[in-house]
C-alpha positions in Angstrom: -0.4 21.4 -5.0 0.5 25.2 -5.1 -1.4 27.5 -2.8 -3.7 30.4 -3.1 -1.1 33.0 -2.9 1.4 31.5 -5.4 -1.2 30.9 -7.8 -2.7 34.0 -8.1 1.2 35.7 -8.1 1.0 32.8 -11.0 -1.9 34.5 -12.5 -0.9 38.3 -12.2 2.6 37.5 -14.0 0.4 36.0 -16.7 -1.5 39.5 -16.8 2.0 41.3 -16.8 3.3 40.1 -19.5 0.8 39.7 -21.6 0.0 43.5 -22.0 3.8 44.1 -22.2 3.7 42.2 -24.8 0.9 43.9 -26.3 1.4 46.5 -25.6 4.8 47.7 -25.8 4.9 51.6 -25.2 1.2 51.9 -26.1 -1.3 50.9 -28.2 -1.2 53.8 -30.9 -3.9 52.9 -33.3 -6.7 53.7 -29.9 -4.7 56.7 -29.0 -4.6 57.9 -32.7 -8.2 58.8 -32.7 -9.8 57.5 -29.7 -9.8 60.7 -26.9 -8.4 60.3 -23.9 -11.6 61.0 -21.8 -13.8 59.1 -24.2 -15.8 56.7 -22.7 -18.0 53.3 -23.9 -18.8 49.9 -23.5 -18.9 46.7 -25.4 -20.5 43.4 -24.2 -18.8 39.5 -24.2 -20.8 37.8 -27.3 -20.3 33.8 -27.6 -20.6 33.1 -30.9 -20.2 28.9 -29.8 -22.0 26.2 -27.8 -19.7 25.1 -24.5 -18.7 25.9 -21.0 -17.5 29.4 -20.6 -14.5 30.4 -18.9 -12.2 33.0 -17.9 -14.9 35.3 -17.0 -13.2 36.3 -13.8 -9.8 36.0 -15.3 -11.2 39.1 -17.6 -12.0 41.1 -14.4 -8.7 41.2 -13.5 -7.5 41.8 -16.7 -9.6 44.9 -16.6 -8.5 46.2 -13.1 -4.7 45.8 -14.1 -5.4 47.7 -16.9 -7.7 50.4 -15.4 -8.8 50.0 -12.1 -12.0 52.6 -12.8 -13.9 50.1 -15.4 -16.8 48.5 -14.3 -17.9 45.1 -15.4 -21.5 43.6 -15.5 -22.1 40.1 -15.2 -24.6 38.1 -16.8 -22.9 34.3 -17.4 -20.3 32.8 -14.6 -17.3 30.5 -15.1 -18.8 27.0 -15.7 -21.8 27.5 -17.0 -23.4 26.0 -20.2 -23.8 28.9 -23.3 -24.7 28.9 -27.0 -24.3 30.9 -29.9 -25.8 35.0 -29.0 -25.3 34.3 -25.4 -23.8 37.8 -23.5 -21.5 36.8 -20.8 -20.6 40.1 -19.7 -20.7 44.1 -20.1 -17.8 45.9 -19.6 -18.0 50.1 -19.0 -15.3 52.5 -18.8 -12.6 54.1 -20.9 -12.6 53.7 -24.9 -9.3 53.5 -25.1 -8.8 51.0 -21.5 -11.2 48.7 -23.0 -9.8 48.0 -26.7 -6.1 47.8 -24.9 -7.5 44.5 -22.7 -9.7 43.3 -25.6 -7.5 41.3 -26.9 -5.6 39.3 -24.2 -9.3 39.0 -22.4 -10.4 37.1 -26.0 -7.5 34.7 -26.9 -7.6 33.7 -22.4 -11.4 33.0 -22.7 -11.3 31.4 -26.3 -9.0 28.8 -24.9 -10.2 28.6 -21.4 -13.6 28.2 -22.8 -12.5 25.7 -25.3 -10.9 23.5 -22.5 -13.5 24.0 -19.8 -15.3 22.5 -23.0 -13.9 19.3 -23.3 -12.8 19.0 -19.7 -16.6 18.5 -18.7 -17.4 16.0 -21.9 -15.1 14.1 -20.7 -15.9 14.4 -17.2 -19.7 13.6 -18.5 -18.5 10.3 -19.8 -17.7 9.1 -16.9 -20.6 9.5 -14.8 -21.5 7.3 -12.4 -18.1 5.8 -12.1 -16.0 6.8 -9.4 -12.9 8.3 -11.6 -11.8 11.4 -11.5 -10.2 13.2 -14.8 -7.6 15.1 -14.4 -4.8 17.5 -17.3 -1.2 17.1 -16.9 1.3 19.4 -17.2 1.2 19.3 -21.2 0.6 22.9 -21.3 1.1 25.9 -23.0 4.4 27.4 -21.8 3.7 30.6 -20.1 0.0 30.2 -19.4 0.0 27.6 -17.5 -2.3 28.6 -14.5 -5.0 29.9 -17.2 -5.5 26.3 -18.3 -5.6 24.1 -15.1 -8.2 27.0 -13.9 -9.7 26.0 -17.0 -10.2 22.0 -16.7 -11.2 22.9 -12.1 -14.1 25.1 -14.2 -15.1 21.9 -16.6 -15.2 20.1 -13.6 -12.3 18.0 -13.5 -9.2 18.4 -11.2 -5.5 19.4 -11.1 -2.6 16.8 -11.4 0.4 18.6 -9.6 0.9 22.4 -11.0 4.8 22.0 -11.9 7.8 20.1 -11.2 8.3 21.5 -7.1 4.8 20.7 -5.8 4.9 17.0 -6.7 6.8 14.2 -6.6 6.3 11.9 -9.9 9.2 9.4 -10.3 8.6 8.6 -14.7 10.5 5.7 -16.8 13.4 8.3 -17.1 13.8 9.1 -13.7 13.6 5.2 -12.9 15.9 4.2 -15.8 18.5 6.7 -14.6 18.1 6.1 -10.6 18.9 2.4 -11.1 15.4 0.7 -11.0 12.3 1.4 -9.1 13.3 0.5 -5.8 16.3 2.8 -6.1 14.5 5.2 -7.2 11.4 5.6 -4.5 14.4 4.7 -1.8 16.4 8.1 -2.9 13.3 9.8 -3.2 12.5 9.6 0.3 15.2 10.2 1.6 15.9 13.5 -0.6 12.6 14.6 0.8 13.6 13.5 4.8 16.9 15.4 4.3 15.7 18.6 2.9 12.2 18.1 5.3 9.7 18.6 2.3 6.9 16.9 2.5 5.4 16.0 -1.0 3.5 13.4 -2.1 5.2 10.8 -4.4 3.6 9.0 -7.5 5.6 6.3 -9.6 4.8 5.3 -13.2 4.5 1.4 -13.4 5.4 -0.5 -17.4 3.8 -3.6 -16.0 2.3 -5.4 -13.2 6.0 -6.5 -12.1 6.7 -3.0 -11.6 3.8 -3.3 -9.6 4.7 -5.3 -7.3 7.6 -3.6 -6.4 6.5 0.0 -5.9 4.1 -2.0 -3.3 7.4 -3.5 -2.0 9.1 -0.1 -1.4 5.4 1.4 0.3 5.1 5.2 0.6 4.0 5.9 -2.9 0.8 8.1 -2.8 -0.7 7.2 -6.3 0.6 4.5 -9.0 0.2 5.6 -12.2 -0.3 2.6 -14.5 0.9 3.7 -17.9 -0.6 2.2 -21.3 -1.7 -0.6 -19.5 -4.2 -2.6 -21.1 -7.9 -2.8 -19.4 -6.4 -6.8 -18.2 -3.8 -5.6 -17.0 -5.3 -2.5 -15.2 -8.3 -4.6 -13.2 -5.8 -7.0 -11.8 -3.1 -4.0 -10.6 -6.1 -2.2 -9.1 -6.6 -5.4 -7.3 -2.8 -5.9 -6.2 -2.8 -2.2 -5.0 -6.3 -2.1 -3.2 -6.1 0.5 -0.8 -2.4 0.6 -0.4 -2.2 3.4 -3.1 -4.6 5.7 -5.5 -4.6 4.1 -9.2 -4.4 6.2 -11.9 -4.8 5.1 -15.6 -2.4 7.3 -18.9 -1.3 6.7 -22.2 -3.5 7.0 -25.4 -6.9 7.3 -23.5 -9.6 8.6 -25.6 -13.3 9.4 -25.3 -13.9 5.6 -26.8 -11.4 4.0 -24.0 -12.1 6.4 -21.1 -15.4 5.1 -19.5 -14.0 1.2 -20.1 -11.1 2.4 -18.1 -12.8 3.9 -15.4 -14.5 1.1 -14.5 -11.5 -1.0 -14.2 -11.3 0.8 -10.6 -9.1 3.3 -11.4 -9.6 6.5 -9.0 -7.9 8.6 -11.7 -7.2 9.0 -15.4 -4.9 11.7 -16.8 -5.3 13.6 -20.6 -2.2 15.8 -21.9 -5.7 16.5 -24.5 -7.8 18.6 -21.9 -5.2 21.0 -23.1 -2.8 20.1 -25.6 -5.7 19.5 -28.2 -8.3 21.8 -28.0 -10.1 24.2 -30.4 -10.7 27.9 -29.2 -14.0 28.9 -28.5 -15.4 31.5 -30.8 -16.1 34.9 -28.8 -16.1 38.7 -29.6 -15.9 41.7 -27.6 -18.8 44.2 -29.7 -19.0 48.3 -28.6 -22.6 48.7 -27.7 
């Protein structure tokens, strides 16, 4: 996984690019009618129920836009919220508050939706040893925010991108000439380039599981579109030789049944690609 410093760099890039995109050469609506030295305050009003996420990111945005802005926090990331709750107050130049408003709301609405959905899935797995993972099926340009939201909701990050973990999926395997060749070439590549990256390999059936086990050195085996019976057999075959992950068409109705098959992880792209934004507003007080 990427380091904290790398993750913070991703967040800094998101903020800088989002403000560039939204503000351009100036917030002319505010510049036209609000004095530069005017001071004001606003509250983050929750108009929905769920898990709040993005409070800490909002603080980063406010600091980037105007380091003199102050935030009083009442509800922290990961806490349950209901309609009418106020997450924080922000104080400072009125122009600065308005300049940061849209980025704060856009980010927090999506992050809160992802955190809420993740928490729902986490609760479905309660009592099992299975953990929920996200995927790379994220919105281009804001992956760091979406993966952060998954963590806030109680889930775990799969990998951040193509560079922090090896994942040999069906197309890699077919292009490489089969599972054994793909794994062998990968091990050689890592050794030749002095890289210490964990290897995940996708299996499409039990025979491929057996072939992966023969090669050895695989951190996790992804059981793609296995039914319950195949999943249980795969878990038995793999034992403690590798970690196991179920993926492919798993939803809220089937997720617990897959967990009860004994897999270590279940990955779901729906955590990030199929959510409805939480309704939030920034209102003057």
